[in-house]
N, C-alpha and C positions, 0 to 999 in steps of 0.2 A: 886190606879189604874185607869192611864185613861183608861177605856175600848173603847173609840170611835177610839183609836190608833189600838186596838186590830180588832173592828172590822171591821175595812178599811180595814189591813193585810188580814182579813176572805174572805173577799168579791172580792178582787184581787185574791187570791189565788182560788177561786170559778170560778171567770170569766176566768182565763186560766185554768182549766181544762174542763170546756165547750168548750171553743175555741181549745184546743187539742181532742175532743171528738168529734165535728163538722167536724175538718179538716180531722181530721186520719179514721173520719169515713167513710167519701166518700171513701174509697179505698177497705172497707170490703166489699166485693161482694159474696161469697164465704163461705160455711159453715164452710169448711176448713181456710179462713181467720178470720171467730169469734169464731172458740176454738184453733188453733193452730198458728194464724198470719201469715200464709202460709208459714212455715215453712224458715221463712228466718232472723229471729232476728238475730244481732250480741251479740257482747260476753256483751257488756257494758249494753245493752237494757235486755238480759236475765238474768245477772245476779243480776242487779237492780233490775228488775220486781220478781225474786226469792226471794230476801233479804225484798223486799218492802212486799211481802207475806208473808215472816217469823216474820216479828216484825210489831205488831201492838201496838194498848192501851190496850192490855191485857200483853204485857211484859213490858213497860215501869211503866205502874199502877198497875198490877193484881199482876202480877208474884218481879217484883222490891221491893216493896213495902211488899210482905208477906215475902221474902227469908229478905229482912234487919229485920223487924222484927223479925224474928224464926231462924237467922245466922249470922246477921250482916256483917264483911264483907268477911266470910265466901263465902254469897249468889254469890260473883262474878265470884266464881266456876262455877256457872251456864251461866254466860256469856262465860265465856273461852270453856265451851264444846260446847255452840251454833254456837261459831264460828271455832269450831278446830274438832266435830261432824256432825253438823250439816251444816256448810258448807262446811269446805275444802274436810273430808271425803266422804263427800256428795256427790257431786261434782267429784271428784275423782274416785269413783266406781262406782256411776250411772249415770249421765251426756251422756258421749256417746258411750255407749252401747244402752241407751237407745233414743238415738238423731237418733244412726245406724238404730232400729229393729222399730222405729213410721217411719221412712222415709220410710225405704222400705217395710212395710208394710199399712203405709196410716193409722196410727191407729190416732186416735183423741181423746179419753178417757180411762180412765182407765179400766173401764167394759172392752171396746174393745179390748183392751192389753190382757185381760185376757182369753178372748173368744177364740185368734187367738194364745194364746200360751198354753191352753189344751183344745180347741175344746170343749169347755163347756158353751152353749147359758144358759144353767141354771145355772152357777157361774155370766157370766154377768149382769144376771138379778138381783141376791141376791145380787150383790156389787152395780149395778146403786141403788138400793133402801135403804141401807145401807149408803153409802152414799150419798144421797139429806137425808134421816133422822136426822143422827147424825154431820152433817156441821152444822145445825141449831145452835146448842148449842153453838158452837162457835163462829159461827156468834154473837149471842146474848152476847156473850163474851166482843167480839167486843161493841156492843153497851155499855153494861154496866162499857167498861173502860172508853167512852166517856163520861157515865152520871156524872160520879166523877169529870170530869174535869170542866162539865158546869156548875156545882151546886155550886164548889170550886174558879174555875177562874174566872168565868164569870158571877156567880151570877144569872143564870137565871133558870129557867125553864127544866130541862130535856128534859121533851116530846118537846118541840119547838126544840130545838137543834140535837134531834136524826132522826127526822122528815125530818129537811134540811139535814143531812147526807145519811140520807136513799133516799133520792131522787138525792143527788146526784150518788149514787154512783147506781141507776137504769141508769142513764142518760147515766153514761159512759159504763154499761153493752149494752145498749136497742142501741147505737148510733153505738156499733160495737165490740163488744167483745173484743177478745185477741188482735186486732190491737190498739184499741184504750186505751186498759189499760195498755199494755205493754208503751206505750208512754207515758201515764201521767205516770206510774209507774217511767220512766226515772229520768222525772223534779223531782217525790215527793222525789224520790231517792238522790237526789243532795240537797233536800230543807233539807234531814233528817239529813246527813251526816253534813252540815254546822250547822244547828242547835245543834247538839248533844255537838259537837265541842264545839261550843259559849257557850253551857250549860257547859260545865265541867268548861270551864275556870273559870265562875262566881259563880259555886258552892265554886268552891274548894277555889276564893277568899273572899266569901261573909262572913261577921262575926259570922253566927251560926258555918262555918265550920274552918274557921281561918287558911288559906292556908296550904301548907305544914307542917311547925309546927304542925298545927290543927291534919292535916290528922296522923301526926308519934304519937300524942299523944293519940288518937281515937285508933291506931291501936294496940296498948300497955294496952288497959286500957280491962274493963272484957267484956262491951257493945259492944267492938270493933271487938276483935277476940274474941268471947267467948272460954271456953272450952264445947266443945258439946259431950254426951254422943252417945253410940250408936245406939238408937232412933232414936237422932237428923240427925246423920251421914249418915242413912238408906232414912230416908226422904230428907234429902239434896240429895245423889245421885239418888234417885228417880225422882226428880224435874230436876235436871241434864239428865240423861238418857230419861227422856221423853220428856222434851224440845229438845234433840239435837236427839235421835235416832228416833222421833217421826215421822220427818219431811220427813223419807224414804219412809213411808207407805202412805202419803197423796197426795189424788188426785191432790190438787191444786199448790202443789209443784213437784212433777213429771211431769203434763203438762207444766212447764213451760222448760225443757229438748225435748219437745215435737217439740218446735217454735224455736230449736237452728237452726241456719245456715249451718253451716258444723264441722267439727272433728277441725279446728285450734281455732274455735271459742267460741267450747264446752272447749277446753283448758286454753283458755284465763278467758273465765268466773270464772276457781276454784278459781285463783288471785283476781279477781275483789270480785267475794262472800266473799271471806275469810275475805279482810281489811274489806268489807262492815259490815260483821258480827264483827270483835273484835269491830269495833269504835260504834256501835250501840248497839248490845248488851253488852257488855263490859262496856259500857257508863252506859249503864241503868240500869245495876245492881248495880253500883256503887254506883251510886247517891241514888239507894233505899237504900245500906246499911248503907247509912250516917243516917238515921232516926233516929240510936237511940244520933248521935249528934244534932240532932236538939230537939226531944222530950224524956218524961222518961216515961218508961210502967206502967200505972196504972195511972197516974197523967193527963199527957197533951198527951198521944198518941193517934191520928184518929182512930177511931171506924166506922165503921170496917177499914182492911188492905187496900181495894181499895183507899181509902180517903188519906192514908198518904202521898203519892209522890205528889199529885196536891196540899196538904197543905206543903208541902215543898218547892215548887213551890211558892205558896204566898207566903212564910215567908221570903224567899231569895234577897227581896228586889229586884228583877230583872229588869233592867230599863224596859218600857213599849214596847217598841219595839223589845226587844229579849223575850217579854211573848207572844208577837204575835208571834212572828217565832218559840218559841213553841208550841204555839196550833196548829200553820201550821205543826209542826213538826210530831204532835198526828192524827192529821186529815187526814195527809197525809199517814202517814205508818195505819191506820186504813181503808182509802179507799181503798186505794190498795188491804189490807187483804180484805174485806169484798168483791170486786170484781172479785178476782179470787177466794174467795169460792164461790159464787154465779155463777158465768160460770161453775165451774167446776160441782155444784151441780144441775145446770138449762140443762147442755147439756147431762148430764149420762139419764137424765128423757126424754129428745124429742130423743137422737141419740140412745142410747139404749133401750129404754123401746118403746116410741110410734113410731120411724121410724120400731124397728125392729116386733113390735106387728101388725102395721100396712098391709091390703092386698097388696097395694100399696105404694111403699116408696114413701113420699112425697120430692117433690125438695127441692134444696135448699132455697127459701124463704119462704116454709112452715117452713122448718126446725126451719130457722134463728127468726119467729114467736113465735114459739111454747116456742123456750128458752128463748126469751123476756118473755114471759107469764110466764114461770115457775118462771126462776128468780124475777118476781115480786113477786110472790106466796110464795117464797123463803124469801123476803127479811121482806116480812110482819109478816111471822111465825118466822121469829126470834128475831123479835122485840118485839111480844107476852112474846116471851119465856125467852127474857131479862126482862120483868117486873115481874118478878116471885122474884126479888132480891137474885136470886143465890152466893155465890162468884164468881169472876172470875177466879181463879182459878181452882175451881170445874168445872163449866163448862166447861171451855178450856180441864182439864184434860178426864173428860167423854168424848169428841168426840175425841180426839187423842188416846186416850186410846182406844176405841172401832173401830177406823177405822185403824189405824196402827195397833193395834192388830192383826186385823183379815186379813189384806192384804200386812204389809210389807213382809213377809214372801216368799208368792208365787211370789209374785210381785220381790225383792232382789235376791232370791233364782236361778229365773227362769232367769236370767242375763249370769250365769255362770254353771250352773249344767243344762245340756241336761237330767236328767236320773229322773228329778223331776216328778210327774205324776198326771194325774186329781186326784188320789184320794186320795195321798199326799196333793194336796191342797186344793180339801173341807176339809182335817179333819184339816189341817192348822188354813183355816179359821174359822172354828165353833169353835174348843178350844180356838181359839183368842178370839171372839166373846163372847164368855161364859164366859169367865173367868173377862171381860171387861168391862163387862154391870154390871157385880154386883154392883158398885157405883153408877152409874146412876140408877138403881130398885131401889135402897134404897132412892133415892133422890124420887123418884116416890112416892114411900109410905113414903115417910115424908111428901112432898105436902100432900097425902090424909088425913094425920092426924094421921100418927104411928109415935109414936115416943118413939120407945123402945130403949134405950141403945145401943144395938150391929147395928139398922139400922143410930143411928146420927153416931154413930162411923167409918161404912164401908163407909158410904156416902161422909167423907171428906179423903178418903183415893186412891182415884182416881190415882196418880201418881204411887201409890206402884199397882195396878192392872194393870194398863197400861204397866207398864217394864217387870210383867210376864208372861200379854199376849203376849208380844211380844216375847220374849223368851220361851215360851212355841208352843207359834205357830211354831215357828225355827225348833225345837224339831221335834215337831209330821208330819210336812211337810215332814223332811229328813228320819225318822225313818217310816212312812207308806211307803213313797215311796218304800225304801228298802223292805220291807216286801212284796208289792205288785209289785214289778216289773216284767215285762214280758219282753221278749225277743226281740220283736216287736215294745217296747217302744221308743227304739232308733231313729229309724227310724218314727214314729209318729207323732213324735214335728219338723222333722226336716225343714220342708219347714218354720218354726217361724224365725230359726235360719240363713235360704240362700233363703228364697225367697224373690220374688219380686211383689208388687203390682202394676199394671200400673198406673192406672186410682182413683185421689183422692179421 
């Protein structure tokens, strides 16, 4: 492999992103520009920004390889679920209503949303702290995905590569926040679509797969479409549901709806985001599902599972220029996700904690500076966690499980159900949090030297607990709201549904 071509391709990509950052960053003047892009994003910008925040090296490397290893071509169901539930249904159910309320009430962050809906500063503070802390494992999982790419495809020390990515993510965030990120995401989304399409064509045609006939034979084999037992089906469905519905409660995804220009653009975004997800997620999981076509378990199957897809790409005899494009694809997906996560995490601290607790509210310039400092801190902490060498799937499931398990119910239900009250919201949040934190807590115990069988087993069941947390939280939210309902509740939250805030 001629790495010179690959490195030149990467260098061009980095220069383009820096140029976008400098040009778009000049337009970022207020904290609203920094967090929601001035609420002026069109359908393509919003949808591609959503998609690139959704899919990163975590999916391409971690989940695609793991599901392919465990379930063969059944793993493609995860990609279909991501497109149908995580994109199509999510945009249809959430985008327009979220855009409307966030624009009317000038909401900039998810904790701010909770304060305005439930009249609770305590819930706002709790959400800000949980989001900042538990987005770190997700960010770390992105770094881990890129580490395997660096080692296998580029043959370099992953530390150097990850530092480059961290610096690039910091630059895009510091230069202008959402405005810069959304424009960079548009370019990166186009690269991802072209890259995945070309990758699918070359992977199917390569000698290891053997074209359409090879795929047919593989689908008829015990490795291609294995007979799954009940436990395996539960594990697969947990992965599908967590990676699809988990996006419904993640602040970095919800924030994409805040920046949509108008209702018309929100409707168009449904189609664009769904197409993007079918191509990217469907393609990514499809490639991972072919791993048994390349390797034999117990013989030459790469270990850990995070290294399966990088080795598949290496062994597919791809042209150097295409390999460069594929690496750019993975970089694009990962940098976009890192920027989205970092902006969401850092703005919750600066806007929802620092500005809230200060005796005198800081002006926009100070808030932007605080946000940049927290962004730098967040990326450093993410890098540290990435070096614990926790499997990618586990880190992501801890993060998505705790955040979506806690906040999906009070967010989604409040868009449609006016009788949901503060007591019900708190009950749902705490229920989801307590359930979803169990695997993460077991992981911490394991890192401290506890190797009991129960601890080891539980720390690997993040997707199961994430799904349980989301479902339980919804049930508890509705049940407690019904039990504690008061007559005045109908009017107590009326401003959230009909009020208007004039100043941004």
